[in-house]
Phi, psi and omega in degrees: 000134179274103183293343178289340180273352179287141177292147179294149182274149175245146174264125181244126177268130181246132178236120175060026174269141180257331183236134180227125175258137182208166176241138180249133174242117180282123183239010188258057174049038176084000181268154174062032175284145174296141184306323183289347180244002188286338185279070173087355178263144177248002174206165179190167178243149176204157175256135181225145181269131170266101195250127167248010183278341176262126184251128180213133175285174178247000181214143167211157186228087182284070183247006176081011181274000179086359178238124178055037182282344178229151171271110184246127180242129181223168173254134178301331180273005179064029176278162172292140180238139174259119184243135175231137179244133182234151170288172178295340177274357177092012179275126178291124180245343182201144172208149181202152173230115184196171176286328175234098181277124181234132175241126183264007179092010177249149179285172176301330179274003178089008180277133176292124181277147181290153173301144179153193183260134178234150180260141177229152169234141178220139176209155175269110183299138176077003180287147178220115358291167183301135173253112186226156171210143177218151179178197181242148173230138179260122177264116176255135176245000000 
């Protein structure tokens, strides 16, 4: 592919928008295609939510002092949220679906998780368009 023929990219600043429609063109020699477009397609359209409606901190300290003892994820609209916590290796260690999702630093099996960085995904089930948030949280002990 001749990269010189691609149109130049523009940076667009978005303020307080919740829904953004865009088209993705994979230009990386067939790598990193989204699964729904990988079967012979090199482009596709999708709607994705740019969400500030899911609130999540980036640090918590489950040490019993009464401050920041849980990682709490909520929706500003008070909707039910589905939360999943993963290790940096991608192993699911915790999941919950509730209006106030709280993780105390223990796995689903009751094992105390080590201090470190964990990846999370959160979404409002059944929302249209999808309301999602993903990021990292640092667990300090």
